[in-house]
MARFIMI-141301 format. One record per residue: z, x, y of N, C-alpha, C in turn. Coordinates in pm, whole numbers, plus 32768, in hexadecimal, padded with zeros to 4 digits. Each point is the difference from the previous one (the first is absolute). Layout:
BEGIN
ZXYZXYZXY
...
This chain:
BEGIN
7B80822B80DD80477F777FB180297FC18084
7FEA7F9F801680417F8C806A80C67FC37FD3
80487FF5800980AD7FA880467FE37FCB7FA0
7F807F6C7FCC7FFB7F7F7F80800A80707FA9
7F8080607FD77FF380177FAD807180617FB8
80308065804D80AA80597FD6803B7F6A7FE6
7FFF7FB3803480A77F9E7FC87FBF7FB07F7B
7F667FF07FEF7FEA7FE17FB1803F80537F71
7FD080768045801D808B7F4580907FF37FEC
8069800B807080657FFF7FE480147F727FB9
7FD87F82802E802F7F857FC17FCF80207F03
7F8D805E80157F887FC67F6D8074809B7FE7
8039805E804A809A803F7FA5806B7FC27FA7
7FE77FB0804880A67F917FE8807B7FF78082
7F9A800C806280937FE88056800C7F6F8056
80197FDD7FE77FF27F34804880088024808C
7FDE7F9E80347FF77FE580B6809E7FF2804D
803F7FDA7F8C807D80308036805A80497FFF
7FD3807C7F568037808380407FB1804D8081
7F727FF480177FD7805C8042803A7FC380A5
7FD77F6E800580867FDD808380868027802F
804080397F6680C78021802B7FC4807E8025
7FAE80357FD07FD2809F801A801C801E8075
7F6E7FDD802E80178017807B80227F5B807B
80317FEB7FEC80787F9B80287F777FDD8088
7FE27F5E7F747FB87FDB8087802F7F857F70
7FEB7F7F802F7FBD7F997FBA7F817FF87FAE
80217FC67F777FEB7FDE7F8A7F6A7FAA803F
800D7FAA805B7FC57FCB80427F5B80228066
803B8084801D7FC3803C802C7F9380507F9F
8046802B7F817FA7804E7FCA7FB27FD17FDA
801F7F3D7FBA7F757FE47FEC7FBD7FE28059
7FFE7FEB805C7F877FED80D07FCB80727FD3
801E80797FDB7FBA8059801F7FAB7FFC7F88
8007801C7FAF7FC67FEF7F627FA27F9B7FFA
80187FB6803C7F9A7F527FF77F4F800B80A2
8074803480377F8780278062804A7F8780CE
804280347F7980267F5180D1802380618087
807180B37F9E80238030807A7F9980877FD2
7F7C7FC380A87FA880787FBE8021809D8058
805D7FDE8048803C80648079806A80208003
808780467F5F802F7FED800D8088807E8053
8043800080198066802A80847FCF80BB7FCF
80048064801C8014806B8014806980467F9F
80637FBF803F80A480747FAE7FF87F8D7F7A
7F827F897FEA80397FC67F707F5A80577F9C
7FED800D80657F5680637F9F806F80947FD0
8050800880577FE980B77FEB807C7FBF7F67
804A7FC68010804E7FED7FA47FC0801F7F79
7F9A7F6580007FAB7FDD7F837FD7809B7FF9
7FCC806380327FBC805D80098058806A7F78
803E800C8062808280928002806B7FC37F4D
7FC87F3A7FDD801C7FFC7F947FF17FF87F68
7F77800380407F8180037FA37FFE80837FD3
7FF08051805C802380C67FDE804B80317FA5
80857FBD806B806780317F477FEE7FBF7F42
7FB77F8780147FE47FB17F977F98806E7FE7
7F8D802880157F9680507FF78000807C7FDC
806D8032803D804A809D7FE6804980077F42
804F7FA48032805F7FA77FA47FA480007F4B
7FAF7FD97FF97FA57FB57FB47F8080797FB9
7FE1806580827FDF807A7FF0808C80797F7C
80318013802C808280287FCB80347FA47FAA
80117FB07FB2802F7FB07FB37F6480237F8B
7FA87FEE80437F8A80077F8C7FEC80697FDF
8046807B80057FA880707FE280C8804F7FE7
802B7F7F7FD2805F80BD7F8D80347F817F79
């Protein structure tokens, strides 16, 4: 799964672009431009933060869905 797909999945799960941006400490417009494809190759640090957020949320979902 690529970064754009991770962001789209987070959005489908109910996270706003603003909330994602706040969590990874970037502007909301950065998240929007990544999702839309205007930013094709985001910085490594942003990619890393998005992956970490996605993994935390995915693990949380797995734990919650089995309670």
